C-alpha positions in Angstrom: 113.2 34.2 61.9 115.1 36.6 64.1 116.3 39.9 62.7 120.0 40.1 62.1 120.2 43.6 63.4 118.3 42.9 66.6 120.2 44.0 69.6 122.6 46.1 67.6 123.3 49.4 69.4 122.6 52.7 67.8 125.6 54.0 65.9 126.9 50.6 64.7 126.1 48.5 61.5 126.6 44.8 60.7 128.0 42.9 57.9 126.0 40.4 55.9 127.1 37.6 58.2 125.8 39.3 61.2 129.1 40.5 62.5 129.4 44.1 63.8 131.3 46.6 61.7 132.5 49.9 63.1 130.7 52.9 61.7 132.7 55.7 60.4 131.7 59.4 60.5 129.2 61.1 62.8 126.3 59.1 64.4 123.0 59.4 62.7 120.8 62.2 64.1 117.5 61.2 65.7 114.8 63.7 65.0 112.0 64.5 67.4 109.4 63.1 65.0 111.1 59.7 65.1 111.1 59.9 68.9 107.4 60.5 68.9 106.8 57.6 66.6 108.9 55.3 68.7 107.1 56.4 71.8 103.7 55.8 70.3 104.9 52.3 69.2 105.8 51.4 72.8 102.3 52.5 74.0 101.1 55.3 76.3 103.0 56.3 79.4 101.3 57.2 82.7 97.8 58.5 82.5 97.3 58.2 78.7 100.0 60.8 77.9 102.8 60.5 75.4 106.5 61.4 75.9 107.6 64.3 73.8 111.2 65.0 72.7 110.8 68.8 72.4 111.6 70.9 75.5 110.4 74.5 76.0 112.8 77.5 76.3 112.2 79.7 79.3 113.8 83.1 79.3 114.3 85.3 82.4 116.3 88.5 82.4 117.1 88.0 86.1 118.7 84.6 85.4 120.9 85.6 82.6 124.6 85.3 83.0 125.3 89.1 82.8 122.6 89.8 85.3 124.0 87.3 87.8 127.4 89.0 87.5 125.9 92.3 88.8 125.8 93.1 92.5 122.8 91.6 94.2 123.0 92.7 97.9 122.5 96.3 98.9 125.9 96.6 100.5 127.5 95.2 97.4 125.6 97.7 95.2 126.6 100.6 97.4 130.3 99.6 97.1 129.9 99.4 93.3 128.4 102.9 93.3 131.2 104.4 95.3 133.8 102.6 93.2 132.5 103.8 89.8 132.1 107.3 91.3 135.8 107.3 92.1 137.1 105.7 88.9 134.6 106.4 86.1 134.9 110.0 84.7 131.3 110.1 83.4 129.8 108.9 86.6 131.9 111.2 88.9 131.3 114.3 86.8 127.6 113.6 86.5 127.1 113.0 90.2 129.0 116.2 91.0 127.0 118.2 88.5 123.7 116.9 90.0 125.0 117.8 93.4 126.5 121.3 92.9 124.2 122.9 90.2 120.9 122.8 92.2 122.7 123.9 95.5 124.3 127.1 94.5 123.8 129.6 97.3 121.2 129.4 100.1 119.2 132.4 101.2 117.2 132.6 104.3 114.2 134.9 103.7 112.2 136.9 106.2 109.5 134.9 108.0 105.9 135.9 107.4 104.3 137.1 110.7 101.9 139.7 112.0 104.5 140.7 114.6 107.4 142.3 112.6 109.8 142.2 115.5 109.2 138.5 116.2 109.8 137.7 112.5 113.1 139.6 112.5 114.3 137.8 115.6 113.3 134.3 114.1 115.1 135.1 110.9 118.3 136.3 112.6 118.4 133.3 114.8 118.1 130.9 111.8 120.7 132.9 109.9 123.2 132.7 112.7 122.5 129.0 113.1 123.0 128.3 109.4 126.3 130.1 109.5 127.6 128.1 112.5 126.4 124.8 111.2 127.6 125.5 107.6 124.2 124.7 106.1 125.4 124.9 102.5 128.0 122.2 103.0 125.4 120.0 104.8 123.0 120.4 101.9 125.7 119.5 99.4 126.5 116.3 101.3 122.9 115.4 101.5 122.3 115.9 97.8 125.5 113.9 96.9 124.3 110.9 99.0 120.8 111.1 97.5 122.2 110.9 93.9 124.9 108.3 94.6 123.2 105.9 97.0 119.5 106.8 96.6 118.7 107.1 100.3 120.0 109.6 102.8 119.9 109.0 106.6 120.2 112.5 108.2 121.0 112.6 111.9 120.1 115.9 113.6 121.6 116.0 117.0 120.4 118.3 119.8 123.3 118.3 122.4 122.2 121.5 124.1 122.1 121.5 127.9 118.8 120.8 129.5 116.9 123.7 131.0 117.3 123.7 134.8 114.1 123.2 136.8 114.8 126.5 138.6 114.1 128.5 135.5 110.4 127.8 135.3 109.7 126.6 138.9 110.7 127.7 142.4 110.7 125.9 145.7 107.8 126.9 147.9 106.8 126.0 151.4 103.1 125.4 152.3 101.7 125.2 155.8 99.4 122.2 156.2 96.4 121.9 158.5 98.3 119.7 160.9 100.9 122.4 161.3 103.6 120.7 159.3 105.4 122.6 156.5 105.5 120.9 153.1 108.0 121.9 150.5 107.4 121.5 146.7 108.0 123.0 143.3 105.6 125.7 142.1 105.6 127.2 138.6 106.6 130.9 138.5 104.3 133.5 137.3 106.8 134.7 134.6 107.8 131.1 133.7 107.5 131.7 130.0 109.5 134.9 130.0 112.2 133.3 132.1 112.3 130.3 129.8 112.6 132.4 126.7 115.4 134.5 128.3 117.3 131.3 129.2 116.9 129.8 125.7 118.2 133.0 124.1 121.3 132.7 126.2 121.9 129.0 126.1 120.1 127.4 123.1 122.0 127.2 119.9 119.8 125.0 117.8 120.8 121.7 116.3 124.4 121.1 117.3 125.2 118.9 114.3 123.5 117.7 111.1 125.3 114.6 109.6 124.7 111.9 107.0 124.9 108.5 108.5 126.4 105.6 106.5 123.6 103.5 105.1 125.3 100.3 106.3 124.8 101.3 109.9 121.1 102.2 109.7 118.4 99.6 109.7 115.0 100.8 108.5 111.7 98.9 108.6 108.7 100.2 106.7 105.1 99.1 106.9 102.0 99.2 104.7 99.2 101.7 105.1 101.4 104.0 107.1 104.3 106.4 106.7 105.8 105.6 110.1 109.1 103.7 110.1 111.4 102.2 112.6 115.0 103.2 112.5 117.8 101.4 114.4 121.5 102.3 114.5 123.8 99.3 114.1 126.9 99.9 116.3 130.2 99.8 114.5 133.1 97.7 115.5 135.0 100.7 116.9 132.2 101.5 119.4 132.1 97.9 120.5 135.8 97.7 121.0 135.9 100.9 123.1 133.1 99.6 125.3 134.8 96.2 125.8 138.0 98.0 126.8 136.1 100.0 129.4 134.7 96.9 130.9 138.3 95.5 131.1 139.4 98.6 133.2 141.0 100.8 130.6 140.9 104.4 132.0 140.9 106.2 128.6 138.1 103.9 127.3 136.1 104.4 130.5 136.3 108.1 130.1 135.0 107.9 126.5 132.2 105.5 127.4 131.0 107.7 130.2 130.5 110.5 127.7 128.3 108.3 125.5 124.5 108.1 126.0 123.5 105.3 128.4 121.1 103.9 125.8 123.9 103.4 123.3 126.1 101.6 125.9 123.3 99.4 127.0 122.4 98.4 123.5 126.0 97.5 122.7 126.4 95.5 125.9 123.2 93.5 125.2 124.2 92.9 121.6 121.2 94.8 120.1 120.7 97.9 117.9 120.1 101.4 119.0 116.6 102.7 118.4 116.5 106.2 116.8 113.9 108.9 117.4 111.9 110.2 114.4 110.1 113.2 116.0 112.0 116.5 115.5 110.0 118.0 118.4 111.4 115.4 120.8 115.1 116.2 120.5 117.7 114.4 118.4 116.1 112.5 115.6 116.7 110.9 112.2 115.3 112.1 108.9 115.2 109.8 105.8 115.3 111.5 102.4 114.6 108.9 99.7 115.0 109.2 95.9 112.0 107.1 94.8 109.0 107.2 92.5 106.7 104.6 94.2 105.2 104.8 97.7 105.6 101.0 98.2 109.3 101.1 97.5 110.9 101.2 100.9 114.3 102.2 99.6 115.5 104.8 97.2 117.1 104.3 93.8 120.5 105.5 92.9 120.9 107.2 89.5 123.7 104.6 88.9 121.4 101.6 89.3 120.1 101.7 85.7 123.7 102.2 84.4 125.3 99.2 86.1 125.1 96.9 83.0 126.8 99.6 80.8 129.4 100.3 83.5 130.3 96.6 84.1 130.5 96.1 80.3 132.8 99.0 79.9 135.0 97.7 82.7 135.2 94.3 81.0 136.3 96.0 77.8 138.9 98.0 79.7 140.2 94.8 81.3 140.4 93.0 78.0 142.3 95.9 76.4 144.6 96.2 79.4 145.4 92.5 79.3 146.3 92.6 75.6 148.5 95.7 76.1 150.2 94.1 79.1 151.1 90.9 77.2 152.5 92.9 74.3 154.2 95.6 76.2 157.5 94.1 75.3 157.4 93.6 71.5 157.9 90.1 69.9 161.1 90.1 67.8 161.4 87.9 64.8 165.1 87.7 63.5 165.7 85.3 60.5 168.0 84.7 57.6 167.9 82.4 54.6 169.7 79.1 54.2 171.2 79.1 57.7 172.6 76.0 59.4 172.4 75.5 63.2 175.8 77.0 63.8 174.8 80.2 62.0 171.5 80.3 63.9 173.2 80.0 67.3 175.7 82.7 66.3 173.0 85.0 65.2 171.0 84.4 68.4 174.1 85.2 70.5 174.7 88.5 68.6 171.0 89.5 68.9 171.1 88.9 72.7 174.3 91.0 72.9 172.7 93.8 70.9 169.6 93.8 73.2 171.9 94.2 76.3 174.2 96.8 74.7 172.6 99.4 72.4 176.0 100.1 70.9 176.7 96.5 69.9 176.8 95.9 66.2 175.5 92.7 64.5 177.9 91.5 61.8 177.0 88.7 59.4 177.9 87.6 55.9 174.3 86.9 55.0 171.1 89.0 55.0 169.5 89.4 58.4 165.8 90.3 58.7 164.6 91.9 62.0 160.8 92.3 62.5 159.0 93.4 65.7 155.3 92.9 66.6 154.0 95.4 69.1 150.7 96.1 70.9 149.4 98.4 68.2 148.7 95.4 66.0 146.9 93.5 68.7 144.6 96.1 70.4 140.9 95.8 69.9 139.0 98.5 68.0 136.4 99.5 70.6 135.3 102.9 69.3 131.9 101.7 68.4 131.3 99.9 71.7 132.4 103.0 73.6 130.1 105.3 71.6 127.2 103.0 72.4 127.9 102.9 76.1 128.5 106.6 76.2 125.0 107.3 74.9 123.6 104.8 77.4 125.4 106.6 80.3 124.2 110.0 79.1 120.6 108.7 79.1 121.0 106.9 82.4 122.7 109.7 84.3 120.4 112.3 82.9 123.1 114.6 81.4 124.3 115.6 78.0 127.8 115.5 76.5 127.8 119.3 76.4 126.8 119.6 80.0 129.7 117.3 81.1 132.3 119.0 78.9 130.9 122.5 78.9 131.3 122.8 75.1 127.7 123.6 74.2 125.2 126.4 74.0 121.8 127.1 75.4 120.1 126.9 71.9 121.6 123.5 71.1 120.5 121.8 74.3 117.4 123.9 75.1 115.0 120.9 75.7 117.5 118.9 77.6 118.4 121.8 79.9 114.7 122.4 80.5 114.2 118.8 81.6 117.2 119.0 83.9 116.0 122.3 85.4 112.6 120.8 86.2 114.3 118.0 88.0 116.5 120.4 89.9 113.4 122.4 91.0 111.8 119.3 92.4 114.9 118.5 94.3 115.0 122.0 95.7 111.4 121.6 96.9 112.4 118.5 98.9 115.3 120.3 100.4 113.2 123.4 101.3 110.6 121.2 103.0 113.3 119.4 105.0 115.0 122.6 106.1 111.9 124.7 106.9 109.7 122.0 108.5 112.3 119.7 110.1 115.2 122.1 111.0 113.9 125.7 111.3 110.4 124.9 112.7 111.5 122.9 115.8 114.2 125.5 116.7 111.8 128.4 116.3 109.2 126.6 118.4 111.7 126.0 121.2 112.8 129.6 121.1 109.2 130.8 121.5 108.8 132.4 118.1 105.0 131.6 118.1 102.0 133.7 117.5 98.2 133.1 117.1 96.7 133.0 113.6 93.2 134.2 112.6 91.5 131.2 114.2 93.4 131.6 117.5 95.6 128.6 117.0 99.3 128.8 117.7 101.5 129.2 114.6 105.3 128.9 114.6 107.1 131.7 112.7 109.5 129.9 110.3 111.9 131.7 107.9 112.0 130.6 104.3 114.8 129.0 102.4 115.6 129.9 98.8 118.4 129.3 96.4 120.0 131.5 93.7 118.9 131.1 90.1 120.1 128.1 88.2 123.0 128.8 85.9 121.7 126.4 83.3 118.6 128.4 82.4 118.8 131.1 79.7 115.7 133.1 80.8 116.5 136.3 78.9 113.4 136.0 76.9 111.3 135.4 80.0 112.8 138.3 81.8 112.3 140.7 78.9 108.6 139.7 78.7 108.1 140.2 82.4 109.9 143.5 82.4 107.7 144.8 79.6 104.7 143.9 81.7 106.2 145.7 84.7 106.8 148.9 82.7 103.2 148.8 81.5 101.9 148.5 85.1 100.6 145.0 84.5 103.0 143.1 86.8 104.5 143.7 90.3 108.2 143.9 90.8 108.2 141.0 93.3 107.6 138.5 90.4 110.7 139.7 88.6 112.8 139.6 91.8 111.6 136.0 92.5 112.6 135.1 88.9 116.1 136.3 89.8 115.9 134.3 93.1 115.9 137.5 95.2 113.9 137.9 98.3 111.4 140.8 97.7 111.1 141.6 101.4 114.9 141.8 101.8 115.3 144.0 98.7 112.6 146.4 99.9 114.3 146.7 103.3 117.7 147.5 101.6 116.1 150.1 99.3 114.6 151.8 102.3 118.0 151.6 104.1 119.8 153.3 101.2 117.1 156.0 100.6 118.5 159.5 100.8 122.1 158.2 101.3 125.1 158.0 99.0 123.9 154.5 98.0 120.7 156.0 96.6 120.6 155.5 92.8 119.4 159.1 92.3 122.0 160.6 94.5 124.2 161.7 91.6 121.3 163.5 89.9 120.6 165.4 93.1 124.3 166.5 93.3 124.3 167.5 89.6 121.2 169.7 90.3 122.8 171.3 93.3 126.0 172.0 91.4 124.0 173.6 88.6 122.0 175.9 90.9 125.2 176.8 92.8 126.9 177.8 89.5 124.1 180.1 88.5 124.0 181.8 91.9 127.7 182.3 91.8 127.6 183.8 88.2 124.8 186.2 89.1 126.2 187.4 92.4 129.9 187.8 91.6 132.3 189.1 89.0 133.0 185.6 87.7 131.8 186.6 84.2 134.2 189.5 84.0 137.1 187.4 85.2 136.4 184.8 82.5 136.0 187.4 79.8 139.3 189.0 80.8 141.1 185.7 80.5 139.6 185.1 77.1 140.4 188.6 75.9 136.8 189.6 75.5 135.0 192.8 76.2 132.1 192.2 78.5 129.3 194.8 78.9 126.9 194.1 81.8 123.2 194.2 80.9 121.3 197.5 81.4 117.8 197.6 82.7 115.3 198.6 80.1 117.4 197.6 77.2 115.3 195.5 74.8 118.5 193.7 73.6 118.7 192.1 77.0 
């Protein structure tokens, strides 16, 4: 006998006579255990397996909705960093602090060399170049880009004129065996001296040190080597000026003629411009990367770990702004009791007139209630959310609230300041390596500031770069301990001077310069001794004593020889 419910769809029931009756309420829930039993009843599927109704949950932080809302490409990330630096107070202040505090004031120390005169000339040359190029401003720009973007592409340009061939060589004529005279260039005997003299007069070091936009530099790194390939992507302005020159524009042609031929050729062929990476070979590019792993080809910005908090704060701001904008004009509720339509229309007309004219008076023979709903009753309470994101930004940016606001003391943030000081010292080491080995050393080598070391190998005399002491560090206890050791003869004065970020060699030279002059610290003691001896001599060899006694009304008796009282 056939089942009466056979063929009845799920979610419907039948009457006793087999007719369908609509089911009220929600459909019956089918559990996974029932699905497994039904699957087993129909038999195995495939290769002896059974169909399960339970699906696994896979979680990936990189596929979450809030992660996909974050910038993914490098160019988009860089634009986000610049936007939040301009608009977010915490970010802008933290980046500026990390930029300005480590780079306070640069000092160029005396180069270490056996030849004192050569070291002095190398130091003076680098000091003059640093002043002309504004080295402090260049270092501030480099540090700012390192903190904000995470990678700094520094272009060091050498636009000095090439040394003429006549400086080192001269034209000579040689008589050949067949009687013909052959002309050729022969190196002069004093070629090195003439070259040094020409460089002193014409060489000015690196003509410019600039930070290139990261969007215009293409870098390619390789495994098992530190060598990289750098290419400059021409901007649209350069392409346009070259296209105008090809069309016959005189001004564009004049500008293009001043460009390097390699740049013009690369733009015309549609390719990139290869950049040199060797500082000894002329203009070159140096890449300073803020990274922790060698296999990471690009640096990491200090804002990268703060992007979630920054985007979340921006969403909160947008939500609060939308609510405030919608309720900027308050909602007015005007009502009275037991009003008919005519009274309501009359009251509405009077209210509209009162809103247009502040001096208009509403007159009615019934009680009128006027309520207003403003934005203060609609705004969200986000104090807890902002406190949480504030702490996240402090940790991500590597600063403290007292450091940003200045309302703190050394004792309260001692550990935090020590951590920040350590990071700043590491940053200073990177900048010192860049300036000394990639800026000073090539210039000093071209100028001929070279001597032989103990093994007879040539050594370039390079001045040192140092900075003034960090203002964050309260090293009073350290200074007192070192000074006590110095007074006991257990420590040299150079250590104390280096603690204060002073160059010991320069300090010693200035002390020698001020010795036996009015700037000598003991000059006043010498003058007081001279005045004392002069006063005694005047008193013994003049009648000054009698004059003073007469003014005071005293009787003065000069001493008599042989008198025991005197």
